[in-house]
C-alpha positions as protocol buffer text, in pm:
chain_id: "A"
residue {
  index: 1
  type: UNK
  ca { x: -1043 y: 4109 z: 3399 }
}
residue {
  index: 2
  type: UNK
  ca { x: -978 y: 3942 z: 3735 }
}
residue {
  index: 3
  type: UNK
  ca { x: -1346 y: 3852 z: 3769 }
}
residue {
  index: 4
  type: UNK
  ca { x: -1361 y: 3718 z: 3415 }
}
residue {
  index: 5
  type: UNK
  ca { x: -1047 y: 3510 z: 3463 }
}
residue {
  index: 6
  type: UNK
  ca { x: -1185 y: 3371 z: 3787 }
}
residue {
  index: 7
  type: UNK
  ca { x: -1520 y: 3279 z: 3627 }
}
residue {
  index: 8
  type: UNK
  ca { x: -1344 y: 3124 z: 3327 }
}
residue {
  index: 9
  type: UNK
  ca { x: -1113 y: 2928 z: 3557 }
}
residue {
  index: 10
  type: UNK
  ca { x: -801 y: 3067 z: 3390 }
}
residue {
  index: 11
  type: UNK
  ca { x: -524 y: 3284 z: 3519 }
}
residue {
  index: 12
  type: UNK
  ca { x: -538 y: 3656 z: 3458 }
}
residue {
  index: 13
  type: UNK
  ca { x: -208 y: 3618 z: 3274 }
}
residue {
  index: 14
  type: UNK
  ca { x: -365 y: 3366 z: 3034 }
}
residue {
  index: 15
  type: UNK
  ca { x: -660 y: 3595 z: 2974 }
}
residue {
  index: 16
  type: UNK
  ca { x: -428 y: 3887 z: 2894 }
}
residue {
  index: 17
  type: UNK
  ca { x: -235 y: 3664 z: 2653 }
}
residue {
  index: 18
  type: UNK
  ca { x: -543 y: 3648 z: 2431 }
}
residue {
  index: 19
  type: UNK
  ca { x: -701 y: 3984 z: 2517 }
}
residue {
  index: 20
  type: UNK
  ca { x: -443 y: 4256 z: 2593 }
}
residue {
  index: 21
  type: UNK
  ca { x: -714 y: 4496 z: 2717 }
}
residue {
  index: 22
  type: UNK
  ca { x: -1065 y: 4440 z: 2846 }
}
residue {
  index: 23
  type: UNK
  ca { x: -1207 y: 4621 z: 2541 }
}
residue {
  index: 24
  type: UNK
  ca { x: -1056 y: 4351 z: 2318 }
}
residue {
  index: 25
  type: UNK
  ca { x: -1248 y: 4089 z: 2514 }
}
residue {
  index: 26
  type: UNK
  ca { x: -1564 y: 4300 z: 2494 }
}
residue {
  index: 27
  type: UNK
  ca { x: -1512 y: 4333 z: 2117 }
}
residue {
  index: 28
  type: UNK
  ca { x: -1484 y: 3956 z: 2086 }
}
residue {
  index: 29
  type: UNK
  ca { x: -1802 y: 3896 z: 2285 }
}
residue {
  index: 30
  type: UNK
  ca { x: -2003 y: 4157 z: 2092 }
}
residue {
  index: 31
  type: UNK
  ca { x: -1867 y: 4046 z: 1755 }
}
residue {
  index: 32
  type: UNK
  ca { x: -1951 y: 3684 z: 1834 }
}
residue {
  index: 33
  type: UNK
  ca { x: -2306 y: 3790 z: 1926 }
}
residue {
  index: 34
  type: UNK
  ca { x: -2328 y: 3999 z: 1609 }
}
residue {
  index: 35
  type: UNK
  ca { x: -2191 y: 3714 z: 1397 }
}
residue {
  index: 36
  type: UNK
  ca { x: -2449 y: 3476 z: 1544 }
}
residue {
  index: 37
  type: UNK
  ca { x: -2731 y: 3723 z: 1480 }
}
residue {
  index: 38
  type: UNK
  ca { x: -2607 y: 3797 z: 1126 }
}
residue {
  index: 39
  type: UNK
  ca { x: -2621 y: 3425 z: 1044 }
}
residue {
  index: 40
  type: UNK
  ca { x: -2991 y: 3435 z: 1132 }
}
residue {
  index: 41
  type: UNK
  ca { x: -3043 y: 3745 z: 919 }
}
residue {
  index: 42
  type: UNK
  ca { x: -3099 y: 3657 z: 556 }
}
residue {
  index: 43
  type: UNK
  ca { x: -2932 y: 3912 z: 333 }
}
residue {
  index: 44
  type: UNK
  ca { x: -3095 y: 3853 z: -1 }
}
residue {
  index: 45
  type: UNK
  ca { x: -3157 y: 4191 z: -160 }
}
residue {
  index: 46
  type: UNK
  ca { x: -3394 y: 4212 z: -452 }
}
residue {
  index: 47
  type: UNK
  ca { x: -3182 y: 4171 z: -768 }
}
residue {
  index: 48
  type: UNK
  ca { x: -3346 y: 4484 z: -907 }
}
residue {
  index: 49
  type: UNK
  ca { x: -3294 y: 4685 z: -589 }
}
residue {
  index: 50
  type: UNK
  ca { x: -3025 y: 4948 z: -575 }
}
residue {
  index: 51
  type: UNK
  ca { x: -2753 y: 4990 z: -312 }
}
residue {
  index: 52
  type: UNK
  ca { x: -2970 y: 5205 z: -87 }
}
residue {
  index: 53
  type: UNK
  ca { x: -3262 y: 4961 z: -102 }
}
residue {
  index: 54
  type: UNK
  ca { x: -3028 y: 4673 z: -19 }
}
residue {
  index: 55
  type: UNK
  ca { x: -2853 y: 4847 z: 272 }
}
residue {
  index: 56
  type: UNK
  ca { x: -3155 y: 5017 z: 433 }
}
residue {
  index: 57
  type: UNK
  ca { x: -3307 y: 4696 z: 580 }
}
residue {
  index: 58
  type: UNK
  ca { x: -2968 y: 4593 z: 716 }
}
residue {
  index: 59
  type: UNK
  ca { x: -2929 y: 4933 z: 883 }
}
residue {
  index: 60
  type: UNK
  ca { x: -3279 y: 4900 z: 1030 }
}
residue {
  index: 61
  type: UNK
  ca { x: -3192 y: 4558 z: 1173 }
}
residue {
  index: 62
  type: UNK
  ca { x: -2862 y: 4698 z: 1301 }
}
residue {
  index: 63
  type: UNK
  ca { x: -3041 y: 4985 z: 1477 }
}
residue {
  index: 64
  type: UNK
  ca { x: -3271 y: 4736 z: 1652 }
}
residue {
  index: 65
  type: UNK
  ca { x: -2970 y: 4522 z: 1752 }
}
residue {
  index: 66
  type: UNK
  ca { x: -2776 y: 4823 z: 1881 }
}
residue {
  index: 67
  type: UNK
  ca { x: -3075 y: 4947 z: 2079 }
}
residue {
  index: 68
  type: UNK
  ca { x: -3072 y: 4613 z: 2265 }
}
residue {
  index: 69
  type: UNK
  ca { x: -2698 y: 4646 z: 2351 }
}
residue {
  index: 70
  type: UNK
  ca { x: -2639 y: 5014 z: 2437 }
}
residue {
  index: 71
  type: UNK
  ca { x: -2442 y: 4958 z: 2758 }
}
residue {
  index: 72
  type: UNK
  ca { x: -2159 y: 4776 z: 2584 }
}
residue {
  index: 73
  type: UNK
  ca { x: -2145 y: 4961 z: 2255 }
}
residue {
  index: 74
  type: UNK
  ca { x: -1973 y: 5285 z: 2358 }
}
residue {
  index: 75
  type: UNK
  ca { x: -1651 y: 5121 z: 2481 }
}
residue {
  index: 76
  type: UNK
  ca { x: -1668 y: 4882 z: 2185 }
}
residue {
  index: 77
  type: UNK
  ca { x: -1696 y: 5161 z: 1926 }
}
residue {
  index: 78
  type: UNK
  ca { x: -1419 y: 5360 z: 2093 }
}
residue {
  index: 79
  type: UNK
  ca { x: -1200 y: 5051 z: 2087 }
}
residue {
  index: 80
  type: UNK
  ca { x: -1276 y: 4984 z: 1719 }
}
residue {
  index: 81
  type: UNK
  ca { x: -1187 y: 5342 z: 1626 }
}
residue {
  index: 82
  type: UNK
  ca { x: -866 y: 5324 z: 1831 }
}
residue {
  index: 83
  type: UNK
  ca { x: -757 y: 4992 z: 1677 }
}
residue {
  index: 84
  type: UNK
  ca { x: -848 y: 5072 z: 1317 }
}
residue {
  index: 85
  type: UNK
  ca { x: -606 y: 4902 z: 1079 }
}
residue {
  index: 86
  type: UNK
  ca { x: -660 y: 4991 z: 713 }
}
residue {
  index: 87
  type: UNK
  ca { x: -425 y: 4710 z: 609 }
}
residue {
  index: 88
  type: UNK
  ca { x: -662 y: 4444 z: 746 }
}
residue {
  index: 89
  type: UNK
  ca { x: -872 y: 4268 z: 487 }
}
residue {
  index: 90
  type: UNK
  ca { x: -1245 y: 4325 z: 523 }
}
residue {
  index: 91
  type: UNK
  ca { x: -1294 y: 3947 z: 499 }
}
residue {
  index: 92
  type: UNK
  ca { x: -1111 y: 3913 z: 831 }
}
residue {
  index: 93
  type: UNK
  ca { x: -1372 y: 4129 z: 1004 }
}
residue {
  index: 94
  type: UNK
  ca { x: -1646 y: 3921 z: 1167 }
}
residue {
  index: 95
  type: UNK
  ca { x: -1890 y: 4214 z: 1172 }
}
residue {
  index: 96
  type: UNK
  ca { x: -2063 y: 4428 z: 914 }
}
residue {
  index: 97
  type: UNK
  ca { x: -1764 y: 4545 z: 710 }
}
residue {
  index: 98
  type: UNK
  ca { x: -1767 y: 4242 z: 475 }
}
residue {
  index: 99
  type: UNK
  ca { x: -2138 y: 4298 z: 409 }
}
residue {
  index: 100
  type: UNK
  ca { x: -2088 y: 4667 z: 329 }
}
residue {
  index: 101
  type: UNK
  ca { x: -1800 y: 4577 z: 96 }
}
residue {
  index: 102
  type: UNK
  ca { x: -2004 y: 4310 z: -81 }
}
residue {
  index: 103
  type: UNK
  ca { x: -2303 y: 4539 z: -133 }
}
residue {
  index: 104
  type: UNK
  ca { x: -2077 y: 4820 z: -254 }
}
residue {
  index: 105
  type: UNK
  ca { x: -1913 y: 4583 z: -505 }
}
residue {
  index: 106
  type: UNK
  ca { x: -2258 y: 4485 z: -631 }
}
residue {
  index: 107
  type: UNK
  ca { x: -2350 y: 4853 z: -656 }
}
residue {
  index: 108
  type: UNK
  ca { x: -2032 y: 4919 z: -852 }
}
residue {
  index: 109
  type: UNK
  ca { x: -2120 y: 4635 z: -1088 }
}
residue {
  index: 110
  type: UNK
  ca { x: -2461 y: 4793 z: -1146 }
}
residue {
  index: 111
  type: UNK
  ca { x: -2308 y: 5135 z: -1211 }
}
residue {
  index: 112
  type: UNK
  ca { x: -2466 y: 5291 z: -900 }
}
residue {
  index: 113
  type: UNK
  ca { x: -2140 y: 5345 z: -714 }
}
residue {
  index: 114
  type: UNK
  ca { x: -1825 y: 5502 z: -851 }
}
residue {
  index: 115
  type: UNK
  ca { x: -1584 y: 5238 z: -980 }
}
residue {
  index: 116
  type: UNK
  ca { x: -1264 y: 5444 z: -941 }
}
residue {
  index: 117
  type: UNK
  ca { x: -1209 y: 5325 z: -582 }
}
residue {
  index: 118
  type: UNK
  ca { x: -1189 y: 4964 z: -465 }
}
residue {
  index: 119
  type: UNK
  ca { x: -1500 y: 4829 z: -293 }
}
residue {
  index: 120
  type: UNK
  ca { x: -1284 y: 4752 z: 12 }
}
residue {
  index: 121
  type: UNK
  ca { x: -1186 y: 5119 z: 46 }
}
residue {
  index: 122
  type: UNK
  ca { x: -1544 y: 5241 z: 9 }
}
residue {
  index: 123
  type: UNK
  ca { x: -1654 y: 4968 z: 251 }
}
residue {
  index: 124
  type: UNK
  ca { x: -1415 y: 5107 z: 514 }
}
residue {
  index: 125
  type: UNK
  ca { x: -1548 y: 5457 z: 454 }
}
residue {
  index: 126
  type: UNK
  ca { x: -1909 y: 5344 z: 489 }
}
residue {
  index: 127
  type: UNK
  ca { x: -1826 y: 5136 z: 796 }
}
residue {
  index: 128
  type: UNK
  ca { x: -1669 y: 5430 z: 973 }
}
residue {
  index: 129
  type: UNK
  ca { x: -1958 y: 5659 z: 881 }
}
residue {
  index: 130
  type: UNK
  ca { x: -2178 y: 5390 z: 1036 }
}
residue {
  index: 131
  type: UNK
  ca { x: -1962 y: 5373 z: 1351 }
}
residue {
  index: 132
  type: UNK
  ca { x: -1956 y: 5754 z: 1369 }
}
residue {
  index: 133
  type: UNK
  ca { x: -2336 y: 5765 z: 1363 }
}
residue {
  index: 134
  type: UNK
  ca { x: -2345 y: 5495 z: 1628 }
}
residue {
  index: 135
  type: UNK
  ca { x: -2099 y: 5692 z: 1844 }
}
residue {
  index: 136
  type: UNK
  ca { x: -2307 y: 6007 z: 1804 }
}
residue {
  index: 137
  type: UNK
  ca { x: -2621 y: 5820 z: 1919 }
}
residue {
  index: 138
  type: UNK
  ca { x: -2441 y: 5659 z: 2211 }
}
residue {
  index: 139
  type: UNK
  ca { x: -2317 y: 5996 z: 2337 }
}
residue {
  index: 140
  type: UNK
  ca { x: -2644 y: 6179 z: 2269 }
}
residue {
  index: 141
  type: UNK
  ca { x: -2917 y: 5924 z: 2352 }
}
residue {
  index: 142
  type: UNK
  ca { x: -3199 y: 6165 z: 2267 }
}
residue {
  index: 143
  type: UNK
  ca { x: -3111 y: 6110 z: 1900 }
}
residue {
  index: 144
  type: UNK
  ca { x: -3292 y: 5851 z: 1692 }
}
residue {
  index: 145
  type: UNK
  ca { x: -3044 y: 5585 z: 1577 }
}
residue {
  index: 146
  type: UNK
  ca { x: -3241 y: 5494 z: 1266 }
}
residue {
  index: 147
  type: UNK
  ca { x: -3240 y: 5860 z: 1160 }
}
residue {
  index: 148
  type: UNK
  ca { x: -2862 y: 5872 z: 1214 }
}
residue {
  index: 149
  type: UNK
  ca { x: -2818 y: 5563 z: 995 }
}
residue {
  index: 150
  type: UNK
  ca { x: -3049 y: 5710 z: 728 }
}
residue {
  index: 151
  type: UNK
  ca { x: -2827 y: 6020 z: 723 }
}
residue {
  index: 152
  type: UNK
  ca { x: -2516 y: 5804 z: 677 }
}
residue {
  index: 153
  type: UNK
  ca { x: -2679 y: 5620 z: 388 }
}
residue {
  index: 154
  type: UNK
  ca { x: -2784 y: 5946 z: 219 }
}
residue {
  index: 155
  type: UNK
  ca { x: -2439 y: 6104 z: 263 }
}
residue {
  index: 156
  type: UNK
  ca { x: -2258 y: 5796 z: 136 }
}
residue {
  index: 157
  type: UNK
  ca { x: -2499 y: 5751 z: -154 }
}
residue {
  index: 158
  type: UNK
  ca { x: -2444 y: 6104 z: -278 }
}
residue {
  index: 159
  type: UNK
  ca { x: -2069 y: 6095 z: -222 }
}
residue {
  index: 160
  type: UNK
  ca { x: -2018 y: 5757 z: -386 }
}
residue {
  index: 161
  type: UNK
  ca { x: -2239 y: 5824 z: -686 }
}
residue {
  index: 162
  type: UNK
  ca { x: -2067 y: 5793 z: -1022 }
}
């Protein structure tokens, strides 16, 4: 944090005012990069495609993105798990959670996903399955990340089926 404060020409105290721990700063940097990359990614699923067909390409793009940022992801994912707040609205999340929630809501509207739980709740569940698969890959690098994401999608699809 001292090095970052020095490079940013701010006091360490000022930096800690906005980022209480270095992982919070790392989260901000990674989420900004992800947000920038997501804006370039066009999420326009085929209107006839189901939930799985809509999410699979996003998971493939996510795997490629994660494979380019492995050094920073482990502390980021640990931080996200440690700071999980179920009261936060998914729309406040700059990452993938709002996309999962949106696609789940569409799937619910099509009758593909059980309607007895709010899309926001199922979005959180899917997001943390996603982060769990990412954590597994980060701690066991011999695993194939795309295969881990495919497993998450299959598990969620079966569990969320009507």
